[in-house]
Structure formats: structure tokens, C-alpha cells
C-alpha positions as CSV (number, residue, x, y, z in Angstrom):
1,M,-9.8,-11.2,24.3
2,D,-10.5,-12.9,21.0
3,P,-7.4,-12.3,18.8
4,S,-9.5,-11.5,15.8
5,T,-11.1,-8.5,17.6
6,N,-7.9,-7.3,19.4
7,P,-7.1,-3.8,18.0
8,L,-3.3,-4.5,18.5
9,V,-3.6,-7.6,16.3
10,K,-5.1,-5.5,13.6
11,R,-2.3,-2.9,13.9
12,V,0.3,-5.6,13.7
13,E,-1.3,-7.1,10.6
14,E,-1.4,-3.7,8.9
15,A,2.2,-2.9,9.8
16,C,3.4,-6.3,8.5
17,L,1.5,-5.8,5.2
18,N,2.5,-2.2,4.7
19,G,6.1,-2.9,5.8
20,W,6.6,-5.5,3.1
21,P,4.4,-4.3,0.1
22,A,3.4,-6.3,-2.9
23,L,3.8,-4.8,-6.4
24,R,0.1,-5.3,-7.3
25,E,-3.0,-6.0,-5.2
26,V,-6.6,-6.9,-5.7
27,V,-9.2,-6.6,-2.9
28,F,-12.2,-9.0,-3.1
29,D,-14.8,-9.2,-0.4
30,G,-12.4,-8.8,2.5
31,W,-9.6,-10.7,1.0
32,L,-6.3,-9.1,-0.2
33,I,-4.8,-10.8,-3.2
34,R,-1.1,-9.8,-3.4
35,L,1.2,-10.2,-6.4
36,A,4.9,-9.6,-6.8
37,D,6.2,-11.7,-9.7
38,G,6.4,-14.8,-7.5
39,H,9.0,-13.4,-5.2
40,T,8.3,-14.4,-1.6
41,R,5.1,-16.0,-0.4
42,R,4.0,-13.1,1.7
43,T,3.8,-10.8,-1.4
44,N,2.2,-13.5,-3.6
45,A,-0.6,-14.8,-1.3
46,V,-4.2,-14.1,-0.4
47,H,-4.4,-12.4,3.0
48,L,-7.7,-12.4,4.9
49,L,-8.6,-8.9,6.0
50,S,-12.3,-9.6,7.0
51,P,-14.8,-12.4,6.6
52,G,-16.8,-10.8,3.8
53,T,-20.2,-12.0,2.5
54,Q,-19.6,-14.0,-0.7
55,P,-19.7,-17.8,-0.8
56,L,-16.4,-19.4,0.1
57,D,-16.1,-21.4,-3.0
58,R,-16.7,-18.4,-5.2
59,K,-14.0,-16.4,-3.4
60,I,-11.4,-19.3,-3.7
61,R,-12.1,-19.7,-7.4
62,Y,-11.8,-16.0,-8.0
63,C,-8.3,-15.9,-6.3
64,E,-7.2,-19.0,-8.2
65,A,-8.2,-17.3,-11.5
66,I,-6.1,-14.2,-10.6
67,Y,-3.0,-16.2,-9.9
68,A,-3.5,-18.5,-12.9
69,G,-3.6,-15.3,-15.1
70,Q,-0.2,-14.4,-13.7
71,G,1.2,-17.9,-14.3
72,Q,1.5,-18.5,-10.5
73,P,0.0,-21.1,-8.1
74,A,-2.6,-19.8,-5.7
75,I,-1.3,-19.4,-2.2
76,F,-3.3,-18.5,0.9
77,C,-1.9,-17.0,4.1
78,I,-4.2,-18.3,6.8
79,P,-3.9,-16.8,10.3
80,S,-4.8,-18.6,13.5
81,T,-7.8,-16.3,13.8
82,A,-9.4,-17.6,10.5
83,D,-12.5,-19.7,10.3
84,P,-11.3,-23.4,10.1
85,A,-13.8,-23.9,7.2
86,L,-11.3,-22.3,4.8
87,D,-8.6,-24.9,5.6
88,R,-11.1,-27.7,5.2
89,R,-12.2,-26.3,1.8
90,L,-8.6,-26.0,0.6
91,D,-8.1,-29.7,1.6
92,E,-11.0,-30.6,-0.6
93,R,-9.6,-28.7,-3.5
94,G,-6.3,-30.5,-3.3
95,Y,-4.1,-27.9,-1.8
96,D,-0.8,-29.0,-0.3
97,A,-0.4,-29.4,3.5
98,P,0.2,-26.3,5.6
99,E,3.7,-24.8,5.1
100,D,5.9,-23.1,7.6
101,E,3.8,-22.2,10.6
102,S,4.9,-18.7,11.6
103,C,4.4,-16.2,14.4
104,A,3.8,-12.5,14.5
105,L,5.6,-11.1,17.5
106,F,5.2,-7.8,19.2
107,M,7.5,-5.6,21.3
108,D,6.3,-2.8,23.5
109,F,8.8,0.0,23.9
110,A,7.3,1.0,27.2
111,E,8.3,-2.4,28.6
112,T,11.6,-2.7,26.8
113,P,13.0,0.7,25.6
114,P,15.2,0.3,22.4
115,Q,18.9,0.8,22.8
116,M,20.9,2.3,19.9
117,A,23.8,0.0,18.9
118,T,27.2,1.3,17.9
119,E,29.0,0.6,14.6
120,V,25.8,0.3,12.6
121,N,25.4,2.1,9.3
122,L,21.8,3.5,8.8
123,E,20.3,4.6,5.5
124,E,17.0,6.4,5.7
125,G,14.3,6.2,3.1
126,S,15.8,3.7,0.7
127,A,18.4,0.9,0.6
128,G,21.8,1.7,-0.9
129,E,23.6,-0.5,-3.4
130,V,25.9,-2.1,-0.8
131,W,22.9,-3.1,1.4
132,L,21.0,-4.5,-1.6
133,A,24.1,-6.4,-2.8
134,T,24.6,-7.9,0.7
135,L,21.0,-9.0,0.8
136,A,21.3,-10.7,-2.7
137,R,24.6,-12.4,-1.6
138,L,23.3,-13.7,1.7
139,H,20.0,-14.9,0.2
140,G,21.6,-16.3,-2.9
141,Q,19.3,-14.4,-5.2
142,D,19.4,-14.7,-8.9
143,E,19.0,-11.7,-11.2
144,H,15.2,-11.9,-11.4
145,A,14.9,-12.1,-7.6
146,Q,17.2,-9.2,-7.1
147,K,15.2,-7.0,-9.5
148,T,11.9,-7.9,-7.9
149,H,13.2,-7.4,-4.4
150,R,14.5,-4.0,-5.4
151,K,11.1,-3.1,-6.8
152,I,9.3,-4.2,-3.6
153,L,11.6,-2.0,-1.5
154,E,11.2,0.9,-3.9
155,S,7.4,0.7,-3.5
156,L,7.6,1.3,0.3
157,S,5.3,4.2,1.2
158,L,6.3,4.4,4.8
159,P,9.3,5.9,6.7
160,A,12.0,3.3,6.5
161,V,15.6,2.7,7.6
162,F,18.1,0.1,6.4
163,A,20.8,-1.1,8.8
164,A,24.1,-2.7,8.1
165,V,26.8,-4.0,10.5
166,R,30.3,-4.3,9.1
167,H,32.7,-6.8,10.8
168,V,35.7,-6.7,8.6
169,G,36.4,-4.2,5.8
170,E,33.5,-2.6,4.0
171,T,31.3,-5.7,3.4
172,P,28.3,-5.9,5.8
173,A,28.1,-9.0,7.9
174,A,24.5,-8.5,9.0
175,I,21.6,-6.4,7.8
176,A,18.0,-5.6,8.6
177,F,15.4,-3.0,7.8
178,G,12.3,-1.5,9.3
179,A,9.3,0.5,8.2
180,V,7.0,2.5,10.5
181,H,3.2,2.3,10.3
182,D,0.8,3.7,12.9
183,G,3.4,3.8,15.6
184,L,4.8,0.3,15.0
185,V,8.0,-0.5,13.2
186,C,7.8,-3.7,11.2
187,V,11.3,-5.4,11.1
188,N,12.2,-7.4,8.0
189,S,15.1,-9.0,6.1
190,V,17.2,-9.8,9.2
191,V,20.1,-11.9,7.9
192,T,23.7,-12.6,9.0
193,D,26.6,-13.9,7.0
194,P,27.1,-17.5,8.2
195,A,30.8,-16.9,8.8
196,F,30.0,-14.3,11.4
197,R,27.0,-15.8,13.2
198,G,27.0,-15.9,17.0
199,R,28.6,-12.5,17.4
200,G,25.5,-10.5,18.1
201,L,25.7,-8.6,14.8
202,A,22.0,-9.2,13.8
203,Q,21.0,-8.0,17.3
204,K,23.0,-4.8,16.7
205,A,21.3,-4.3,13.3
206,V,17.8,-4.8,14.7
207,S,18.5,-2.7,17.8
208,A,19.5,0.2,15.6
209,V,16.3,-0.1,13.5
210,L,14.2,-0.1,16.7
211,A,16.0,2.9,18.2
212,W,15.7,4.9,15.0
213,A,12.0,4.2,14.7
214,E,11.4,5.4,18.3
215,E,13.7,8.5,18.0
216,R,12.9,9.7,14.5
217,C,9.3,8.5,14.0
218,G,7.9,8.3,17.5
219,A,7.2,4.6,17.3
220,T,5.9,3.0,20.5
221,G,6.4,-0.7,19.5
222,A,7.6,-3.1,16.9
223,C,6.5,-6.3,15.2
224,L,8.0,-9.0,13.0
225,S,7.3,-12.4,11.6
226,V,9.3,-15.5,12.2
227,V,9.0,-19.2,11.5
228,A,7.6,-20.8,14.7
229,D,10.2,-23.5,15.0
230,N,13.2,-21.3,14.2
231,A,14.7,-21.5,17.7
232,P,17.8,-19.3,17.1
233,A,15.8,-16.5,15.6
234,R,13.1,-16.8,18.3
235,A,15.9,-16.5,21.0
236,L,17.4,-13.5,19.3
237,Y,14.1,-11.7,19.2
238,A,13.2,-12.6,22.8
239,R,16.5,-11.0,23.9
240,L,15.5,-7.8,22.1
241,G,12.1,-7.7,23.7
242,F,9.8,-9.5,21.2
243,T,8.1,-11.5,23.9
244,R,4.4,-11.3,22.9
245,E,3.0,-13.6,20.3
246,M,0.0,-11.9,18.6
247,Y,-1.1,-14.7,16.3
248,R,0.2,-17.5,14.1
249,Y,-0.3,-18.2,10.4
250,H,0.6,-20.8,7.8
251,Y,0.5,-21.0,4.0
252,R,-1.5,-23.3,1.7
253,R,-0.4,-23.8,-1.9
254,R,-2.4,-25.2,-4.7
255,R,-0.9,-28.1,-6.5
256,V,0.0,-27.4,-10.1
């Protein structure tokens, strides 16, 4: 089946967008222009929802004007299902080479039932201060990034859970969160303290998110995004059951 017409691909795309929302959005002829004060590419890029009918050059210029008005470079998130003409046109307009080819992975709970992990703290609905502080510490976020990240999480409109695994004392050593859309839980922000890697803590955090989504929300599957050549992360997700690659995507950034 053509990935662009696969209903499951569309569900995964929706879950990934809704599970990591932007702060502002503009829809133009099938393209979703996302804005979040420059914090993370996924929330500050153009996402292709449908082909549309407008001329390609007009659409690109429209997006560039939106980002220029926000003082940001135009960034396009281009899935493997997209018409190659867009990449060629961005080449002609001087965009940088593709960045970070990534994969959208899917896990079917019917094939691999989630297993609730022990010693994982779960917070439903919103992230607590300890979880947010851990995220900021492990990502090395400055004050602006912390504020923007908090606003993004506060704008979630889906059932969500935030997992933390403590190894020593009260400081979490690994975290993750998930948000459920249309029966799929999208997993995000999986990170482990470098001092505690290799102990299965991230696997515990994600397992708890998956089990919560199935038990509390009736989820039947899960999805997430990962950089294609991140071998350790790919291995972790494969152990959990994320064995089906739905599509790939890369980013194109306009030179400024």
C-alpha cells in the first residue's frame, strides 16, 4: 500500500502532531505552519497535510513570510511520502541540506501488550515541577526554552501522562510522557541522566506510559519519532515493541 494513502500513517501523523502541539498554527492550502517561539523544529516547521491546489512557489513564499514575521527561519518537515518536487524547489531557493532523517515508529498492542513497570511515578494531565525541572536539567535548557516548553505542554488538549523513574533519592533519572489521540499514544521526551544510562530506566518510563494509555484510555497502539541513525534509541524502542516503521521525514532550513 502507498504510505501516503495508508489510514494508519495518517493516524500516526495526527497523533504525533497533537501529542506535541505548537503554540500557534496557520493552515494554508493543505500545509500546517507551526510556531512555538523557535523551540524545537517540530513545532516551528511547515508540515504537509495534503497536496493542495496552489502553485508550489506561492505556498513556499507564503510560509517564508510567516516565519520572517516571527523573526525565525523557514523550516519544512518533509515526509518520505512527499512529492520530490518540493525538495528540488527548496534546493533552488538556497535551503540547507536535509537535516536529521527521522523515523515514525508504530507499536501494535495486540502484537506486544504493554507491561506496567514498577517504581515509576505517574502524573496524569500535566507535568509537575520536579518532572519539568528534570527535563530542563537533562536537556540543558535556558530560561527561555524552559518557559516555552512549559507552555507547549500546558497547551496539550489530549489525555496525557508524565512518567519519572527515580534511581537514587528524589531526583528522577529518566522521564517520558505520552498523549493519547484516536487510540494511539504518542510518546515524547524520553531522556535519561547520562550517569544512569544502561540500566533500563528509560524502558521503565516508556513501559509505564504505554500501560497507562492502554488501561486508562483504551489505547490500542503507540507511536513515536526517533532520529534514524540513533542506534541506541532504536534498539530500546525495538525491545519495547516499536518494530514497524511507518514513514521517514527530514527537515529543510532556509539560510539566513
